Structures are given as C-alpha cells and as structure tokens.
N, C-alpha and C positions, 0 to 999 in steps of 0.2 A: 442818120439812124437815131440820134437821141430824140428828135421830135417825133419820129415814128413810134418809138417806145412810149413816150409820154402820152401821145394820142391813144395808143393801144391800152395803156394802163387806166387812163381816165374813162375811156369808153367801156372797158371791162367792168369798172366800178359801177357805172350807171346801169349797164345791162344786168349785172349781177344783182343789184338792189331790186330791179324790176322783176327779175326771175323769182326772187324771194317773195315779193309781193304777190306774184301769180300763184306761187305755191300755197301761201297762206290763204288767199282768197279762194283758191280751188278747194282746199280742205274745208273751208267754211261752207261752200256751196254743196258739198257732199253731206254735210251734217245738218244743214238748216232745215226748218219746217217750211216747205214751199208755199203753203197756204198763208202762214203768217208773213213770210217775206214778200208776198204780193199785196199785203195790206187788207186781206179779206177776213180778218178775225171777226169783225162785226158787219160783214157785207151780206145784204139780203138779196137773194136771187129770185124771189117770188115775182111772177108776172102779173101785171095789173089787168083786171077784167074791164073791157071797154065796150059799151053799147052805143052805136052811133046810127044816125039816119042820114045817109048820104044825100037823100033828096033835099035836105034842108041846107046843104053846104052852099057857100057862095060860089058862083060860077068862076071858073078859072080865068075866063077871058076878062072878067071884071077885075080880078086881082092883077092880071098882067097889065091892065090899063092903069090901075091905081098905083101899082108899084113897078115902075119901069126899070129897065136894065137888069132884069132877073135872068139868070142862066137856066134855072130850073125851079119848079114848084112841086113839092111833095107833101103828102099828109103826114102828120106826126101826132103822137098822143102823149100828153103830160097830165099826170094826176087824174086820169080817167076822162080828160077832155080832149076834143079834137082841135087840131090847129093845122095851118099850112106853114111849111118852112120854105121861105123863098131864099134861094142862094144867089148872091150877087158876085161873089168872088170865091172860087173853089180851089183848094189846095189838093195835092196828090193824096194825102191822108187826112183823116178827121182832125188830128192834132195840128196839122199845118195851118198856115194863115188862111182863114176863111172869113167871109162876111155874109151874115144872114139877117133876114127880117122874119119875126114870128107874128103870124096873123091868126086871129080867131076864125075858125072854119065856118062859123054860123053868121057872124056879124061882119066879117071882113075888116075888123078894126085891128090895128097893130097892137101887139102885146109886148110890154117890156118886163123882163124878168128882174124883179127887185129883190131885196133881201128876204122879204117874207115868202115870196114865191120860191126862191132858191132854198130856203130852209125847209119848206114842205117837200120839195123834190129830194133834198138830202135825206130827210127822215124816211122817205119811201124806200130808199136803198139801204137803210141802216136798221139793224136789229139789236143794238146794244142799249145801254142806259141812255134815255132820250133827252136828258137835259143839255141844252145848247149854251155854251159859254160865250161865243161871239160869232158874228157873221161879217165878213169883210170882202170887198171886191179886190181881187189880185190882178195886177197888170203883169205882163210878161217881162222878164223871165220868172217862171214859177218854180221855186226850189224843189218842191216835192215831185213835180212833173216837168222836167226841163224840155221835153219834147212838145209840150202844149204851147202853142204860139198864139193863143187867143185869150183875151181877158176872161177870168173865171171867178165865181164866188167860192170862198172858202168858208165852210161851216164847221166850226170846232165843237166837238162834243166832250162832255165831262166824263172821262173814264180813266182807268189806270194806265192806258197806253196812248193817251192823247190822240184820239182818232180825229182826222180831218177829212171831210167829204168835199170834193170839188165839182161844181156845176158850171158848165160853159155859159157865159153871160148872155149871148145872143140867141143860142139855139136851145138852151135848157138841157143839153146832153150831159150825162154823167161822165165826167172826165176820169174819176177814179177815187179810191179810198187810200189814205196814207195814215200810218201810225208809227209808233216807235219801232216796232218790229221791221216794218218796211224801210224806215229811215236807216236803221242799223244795217240791213241787207244792202241798201243802196250805197252805203259807204264802201262795202267790199266790191260791189259792182264798179264803183268809181275806180278803185285800185286795180281791179282786174282788166278793165277796158281803158285804163289810163285817161279817164275822162276827168282830169283835174280841173277843167274849166266848167264842169257840170253842164255840158251841152246836151247830154242824153244821146250821144252819138259815138259809135265806134270809130268813125272816120273823122278823127279830130286832129288838131295840129300837133298834140303831144305824141300821138301814135305815129304820125308822119316823121317827126323829128327822131323818134326812137328807131324807126326803120333805117334812117340815114346813119344814126350812131351805130347800129348793129352792122350796117354795111361797112362803115369805117373800121369797126372792130375786126371784121373778117378780112378786109383788105390789108390793114396794118399787120394783122397776125400772119397773113400769107407772106407779105413783104419781109417781115422779121424772120419767119421760118426759112425763106429762101436765102436771106442774108446769112443766117447761121449755117445753113447747108453749104453755101459757097465758101464760107470761112472754115469749113471742116469741123464744125461743132458736133455734127451728127456722125457718129462713127460706128460701123459694124465690124467687129473684130475679125470676122471671116475674111473681110476684104482688106485687112491691114497689109501694108507692104513696107519694106525697108528702102529708105531713100538716102542716097549718098550726098552729103553736104560738105563742101570745102570750108574750113574754118580759118579765120584770120584774127590776130589780136588787134588792139587799137592802133598799133603802129604799122598795120598791114603786113605783118610778118606771118607767113603760113604756119598753121598749127596742124596741117594734115587734113585728111578726109575721114569723116565718121559716118556711121549708118544710124539714121534716126527713123523711128516708127512713124508712119503717117497718121497714127491714131493717138499719139502722145504729143502734147504741146512742147515747143522747143525748150522751155524752161525745165520741165521734168525730163525731157529726152536727154539734155546735156548732162544732167545729174547721173544718168546711167553710165556716162563716160567720165565720171569724177570731175566734171566741170560745173562749178557752182556760180550762178549769177546772183547778185544781191536781190532779195525780195522780202518784204515785210508783210505783204498782204496774202501770201500763200497762193499766188496765181490768180487773184481776183481782178487784176488790172487797175487797182486803185492807188497803189504806192508809186507806180511808175519807175521802179528801180531796175528792172531786168531789161535794160536797153540793148538792142542789137541793131545792126544795119544789114538789110536783106537785099540780095540781088538774084534774079530780077525783082523789081518792085512789085509787091503783092497788095491786095486790097486793104484799105485802111479801115480799122475798127473804130467804134466810138471811144474806146479806151485810148487808142493811139492819138485821136484828136485832142484828148484832154491833156496829154503830156508832151506833145511835140508841136513845134511851130510849122507853118506851111512849108517853109524852106527845108526843114528837117524831114518832113514827110516826103517831099519830092526827092530827097537824097536817099530815101529808103529806110529811115529810122522807124523802128517798130518795137513793141513790147513782146518779149519772147513768150510770155504766158498766154498771149492772144493768138498765136499762129502755130501752124504745123509745117512739117517738112515738105508737103506737097508743093511742087513747082518752085522750090528753092534750090539754087545751085551754090551760091556763096553766102557766107554769113560772117560779119565782123562783130566780134564781142567787144563791147565798149568798156565793160568793167567786169573783171573776173576776180572772185575772192579765193582765198586759200582754204575755204571751208571744204570739208570732206563728208562723205556719207558714212554713218556709223550705225552699228547695231547695238541698241541699248537693252539692258535687262533691268526690270524694276526690282529694287531691293527693299524699298520701304514706302508705305503710303499711309498718311495719317491726316485727320482733320485738324486744321489750326484755327478754324472758325466754322460757324454753321454752314457756310457755302463755299469754303475754300479748303483745298488739300495741299499738303506738302508732299511732293513725289521725289524720291531719290533713285537715281539710275547709276548703274555701272556700265562702262564701255567694254563690250566684249572684244577681247584680243588686244586691248590696250590698258595700261595701268591707270592713266588719267589724261585729261586734256588741259592744256594751258590756254587761258583766254583772259582778256581784260574784263573787269567787272562791268556789268551793264550789257553784256553780250546776250544774244538769243539764239535759239535753234529752231529749225523748221522740221516738224514731225510729219511723217507720212501716215495718215490715218486710213486704215483699210476699210473697205465696205463691210458693214456688220449690222447687227441688230442692237438697238439701244433702248434705254428706259429713262423716263423723266425724273425719277427719284433714285438717288444713289443706292447701289447695293451695299449691304452690310452697314447701314446707317446706325451709328450709336444711339442708344435709347435717349440720352440726354439731348440729342440734336433733333429727334423726330418731331417735337412740337414746332420747330422752325419750318418744317416741310409739310405741315398739315394742309396748307392752302394750295399745295401743288397737286394737281390731279395726276393719278398714275396713267402713264401713256407708254405703250410699246411701239417702236417704229423701226424702220430700216433706213439706212443711209448709204450713199455711194462713197467711194474713196475720195479723199481730199487731202490737203496739206494745211497745217496750222502752225503758227509761230508763237513761242513762249519764251519769256526772258528767264535767264538763270538767276536764282535767288541767293547764291553763295559764291564768294570769290574762289577762284582756283588756288589761291594762296593759302586757303584755310581748309580745303577738303579735296579728296581725290574722287568724289562722286559728283554727278550732275544733279543739282537740286533745283526744283521748280515749285513755285507757289501759284497754283492755278485755281481760278474761280469757276465753279460749275455754273454755266450759263443756263438759266431756266427759260422756258418758253412763255411769252406773254399771253398766248391763248392756244387753243387746240389746233388751229390751222397752221401754226408754225412749230416745227420740231425744236427741241432744246439744242444748245450748242453741241455740235457733233464732236468736235475735237476735245473739248473739256470733259464731256460726258464719257467719251471712250477712254481717255487717259485716266480719269479719276475712278473708273470702274475696272481698270486693268488689274488682273490678279498678280500677286507677288510672284516673281520668277518668269513672268511673260516678257517677251521681247518686242521691240518696235524699232523701226528705222527712223533716223533723223539726220539732218544735214546741218553742219555748223562746226563750231560756234561762229556767228556773224558779229563782228565788232563795229557797231555804228554809233553806239551811245556809251561814252566812257568819259572818265575824268581827265582834265588837263594834266599833262605830265610836268612834274617838278614845279607845281604852282603852290605858293603859300597864301593864296587869296582865301578869304572866308568863303565857305561853300554853303549855299542854301539849297536844301532839297525839299521838294514839294510833291506829295503824292496822295493818292486815294485808291481804295479798293485793291485790285491786283497790281496796281502801279507800285506796290510795295516791293515786288521781286527785284527789279534792277537797282532800285535805290538802296535796299538792304545790302545788296552785293557791293555797291559803291562804298557804303559806309564801312563795311567790314574791311574792304581793301584799304581804305584811307586810314583806318585805325591801325592796321598792320604796318603800313608804310611809315606812319608818323611816329612809331614807337622808337624814338632814338633816346635811349635811356642813359642818363649819366647819374650815377649814385642813386638810382631808383626814381629819378625825376624826369618826366617827359619834357623835351625842349623842341622848339621850332615846329610845333604842331599847329596846323591850320584849324580854325574854329569851324565846326559843322553844326548847322541849325536844321533840324529835320521836322518839317511840318507834315503831319499825316492825318487825313480825314477818313472817318468811317461813319456808318449810320448809327450803330449801337455799340455799347462797350464790348459785347461779345464778338464784334467784328474788328476790334483793334488787334491786328496781327503782331505777334512777337512783342506785345506791350511790356511784359516783365523784363525781357531781354534789353529793351531800349531804356526802360526806367533804371535798370541796374547799370547800364553803360553810362548814363548821364550822371549817376552818383559817383562812379569810379573814375570818370574822365572829365575834367573841368573844361575840356575843349569841345565836348559834345553836348548839344542842347536839344531836348525833345519836346515837341508841341503837339500832343494828341488832341484831336478835335472830333466831337460828335455832332452830327446834324439832328439826331433824334435822341439825345441823352435823357435818362430818367432823372427823378429827383435826387437819387443817390450820387449822381455824377458831379464831381467837384471841379472838373477841368473845363476847358473852353468848349463853347457850343457854337454851332454854325458850320461853315465850310472852311477847309484848310486855307484856301486862297484869301478868305476874309481875315483869318487870324494872321496870315503873312502881311496883309495890308496894314493891320494895326501895329505890327512890330517892325516893319521894314525900316523905318527911320532910326531905329535903335540898334541896328545890326552893324553899323559902321559906315565908312565911306562907300557910297554906291558903286564907285569905280573900282573898288577893291573886293567886289563880291562876284562869285560865279554862281549861276542858277542852274539847277538840274530838275527837270519837271517830268513827271510820268503819271498819267491818270486819265479820267474820262474827258471827252472832248470839251464839255462845258467848262470844266475846271481849267483846262489848258487855254482855252480862248480868253476867259476872264483874267487869268494870270498874265498872259502875254500883253493884254491891254494895260494892265496895271504897271508892268515893268516898262513898257514903252512910254507910258505917261511919266514915269519917274526918270526917264532918260537913260535907261540901261541899254548898252550897246548890244547889237544882234549877236556878236561873237562871244558875248558873256552868258548866253543862254543856250543850254543844251536840252533837248527834249526827246522823249520816246513816246510817240503818239500811237498807242495800241488800239485806239478806237476805230 
C-alpha cells in the first residue's frame, strides 16, 4: 500500500495542477475579445475585383504536358491576376504538407512568390499602419501557426501590437494574421489543451500521458478506498456491533473477555475498559508503541509494515490503533501501562508567549496524581467547531497574530498527547505548556488539539488518560545533566529541572551539598518566545549548580545573549561541561534540532544509554 499511496498523491498533484490551469484558461476564454484573440485586429476582409478573359488562358493540356505529376489544376487569383495552381502533393487540409506550382494563366510560365510578391499579398489583407519592418521566409515549424506544415513568408508590420501576416510560399495562400493579442490567447490555448510542445493539436503526447495519469489516480484511489474499507476505516454507527475478544497478557495469562465496538479501534476500545497501551502519536500509527498480537491473523496495514519484521507480522503482531475488533477472537497485550482515564476540569488558562499557553487542570474525584517528571497525558479531543485565531486574545499579543487569516472550521474527534510542565512534587494540579499550532495555508486547518484546549473555557471538563512515564531522569544519578530544548519542548524539561532541584536540596546549615550540575540550553525565535525566562534567570542566580543558556534564532539588536540555535550553542560549550562520560543528555524539541544534536553527540562518543529524548514531532 505505501507505493499505491505515493502514486495516488503524486498523480493527484499533477491532475490538480492541470485542473487549476483549465479553470484559469476557461475563465480567460469567457472574458477575452474573440476578434482580437483570432489576430483579426488589422485583418481586411474586402474581396478583390478580378476581370479575366478565359479565352486567352493557356490550354490545360499544355500545362499538364509541361508540368508533369500534377494531381489537379485549378485557377486562382492573386492581386487581381489570374494564375493556375498545380497540385503535386495534397494533404487532407490546406495547412497540411502540400506541394504546389504557381503558373501564369496567360503565359504558362512558372511564377515564384518572392519577398516583394509576398509583401503585396500581405498588404492586400491588412488595413492597419502600412509600414513593413521585415519580410522573411519561415520554414516549419512556424511558432504562430503550428498547424501550418508548409514554408511561408512572414511579413512584419510596424504597429503597437506587432502584427505579422503569413503567406504560403508556393501557393500565395493567406495563412493568417498573428499579433500580440493572438499570441497571448495562444498561450492560454496551449495551457487548456496541454499543447506544451506547440504542435497545434489536441491529440498530443501530453494529453495521452495525462489520461494515463488520471486513470492511475482513479485506480489507486479505488484500491486505497477498498483497502480502507477492508480494514474497517469506514464506519457507519448504525451498523456498529459489540464483539467479544479474549485478552491475554504478555505471559499468555488470561485477562478475561471484553466487549469491543466494531467502530472503535482497539487502542481506544481498550481504554473504555481502563486498559491503557502506550502511545505517543495519538493513534496515528507513527510511534509504533501500541503493540498487540492478534489471532486469527488479520490484514497488515502500511503502519504495521513500518514497525514489525516479517516474522513478527506472520506471528500476528499488529498496532492496536490500526485495527478493529472485527474478526478478532484473541488478543495478547504486549505492553500495558498503569495509566488510567481521568476527567479533568480547567482551572486556569494564560498566555506565556504570543503562541503558547499554560493550562492548569484539576482531576475530578481525586486530590492529585503522582508521576515522574517528563510524563505526558493523552487528551480525548471531541468533535467541535474551531477558529484559527485564539479567543479572548490579549491586546498586547494581537500584533503577533495579524498575519493569521481568520478561519472557522469543524473537526472530528481525535486524541493528542501533551507533556506535563510541572513536577507532581511541586503541585497538585496538572500543568501543560501548549503551543497553538497555526495553519500554513487555508487548505490545512490549524492544530486541532492545541486550538481546542487553548480555547477551552475555565470550568470546562475534558477526558485524558495517563500519566505515561517514558521520558524521565535517571534515578540516584550524580552525573551532570545537560538539557536541550526548543519551543514547546520546554514542558518536560521544565518539569525535570524542578524535580531535580527539589531532590537535590540536601541542606546542611543552609548550604546545598551533593547536587548534580544542570545545564539548560533552550532555543526560541524571539525574546518574547523565551518561556519562563525570568524564573530560570532567578534559579541560575540562586543556585550555583544550575546554568541557563537562552538562545534566540532571530534576536534583535537589544538582545545581549547567544544567537543561533540551541544545539549550536551546546556544540560550542560541550567541551567545557566536564568529562563526556559523566554527562546525561535530555533532549526535547523539533525534529531538526533532535537530528542535529544526535549527530553531534554521536560524533563526540556519547553512549546511547546516556541520551534520553522526547520526540514530540
């Protein structure tokens, strides 16, 4: 299926671009002046008056004898004079490949249309400014008339639209007029008929290839749709049913039988029975954490292929978020967490930067939750209406949102994971620092989870499962701790720092002892984006074991601190932080930052078990 999806996406891009070009050219055709588009601005349609005496014409039998291999002989009139046009090779249409001989009807002598003769013929069909700038013989292909397959004279007139008149070189036939108006219209005809080779034909290779691409788009779309249907991705609630599934733990010990809806994926269905599988991607199939073993073996999805070997797939290993209870009898849970589903009520919501909010929740029915710093929770975002610009935006922050277009949209229900920003050792609330994800353009809606949570009114409730403890500090370690983050990667690192500051406060006569050094490198775009800066500045002043390195990628002239990216500042200071084997690294931030930092640490010889990271990208 991955290659089917790739073909479908690339084909849809090509077809979509061409549909847009059809739309634009179609609009132009409805608005254009058809006389100008045909090149007839200075076209004269007056008929010439000809007086001839047929009795003085050369006998046709004499012409046939003198000019052999003629298919036909017909009289023609040019500039008021009579001629015979002998056809030696005849195409289906006048513009197709033809071969003629022009003969004076009175003398029987062959006449060659030279530049002077062609210029006179051109002036006869032209009623604009009469000055000629140039006359030249054009061989095929002729750009202005791609259908013309015979050599023609081009007579260029001096006027404001650069009119050119084309006269066929052998017959003296007027091929046509072209000017800037016609050339501009021809450009849109080229787009509309996909005549990118300027062949003057609708039946071109580009159109044939486009037909095959459209066919591929239809076929891959059909295959993809059928695949999604077979995997149960299309669900109609009216037909939902409860399916009994026998559960086993990883030691094959029976956990009983539960009822799962055929319209809810296994990951979310298990949560309804207070069984939580680890998942950091919210059911998108990218993290590969919600592993189960299914019997009988069901169809493999593209996400399954990414996270399991062929042997594991044959054994029935699958991702719970990608499958439903249909046709499943037994399911083995590879990894089950102690996380539970909770109902949270929002107690406080405030901006800590132009694009980030700090949200504080209380757990309904429980005094507090205990968890390791760095933990996260998975929120169940209901289907709702959303807006692209936050509600109740403070006046001082509105200038930061001026470039965001107001957009109202509707979204389906989903799940999103967010890290806790404070240690449970310091608060009985659940605190989150969440960045409001804006949309890059109108075709993409803003971040559903962040927009919904950051617009949630005080006192409103929401369901969440957790906390999940997957990113945490080593226990009882006195090693130097280096923490690197950017953007909303602040949340778990702030929690870790607070936890370590609390644990390391072993006071003897007011003096801290045995405290590990913490070096915190944090990157932001502008100074207004430096989260909790005053708190960390003060912590660095009050605690000699804590070191703060704020860094701005787009700092102004007033900024006196480091500029660049946090990982670059880490690279500059790494050799001064002590023995590399006595340092633990904790990373959380955008993918580019994480990738660059991992390369740096690997090059420095840092062992894999000395690096912990929370990849929220």
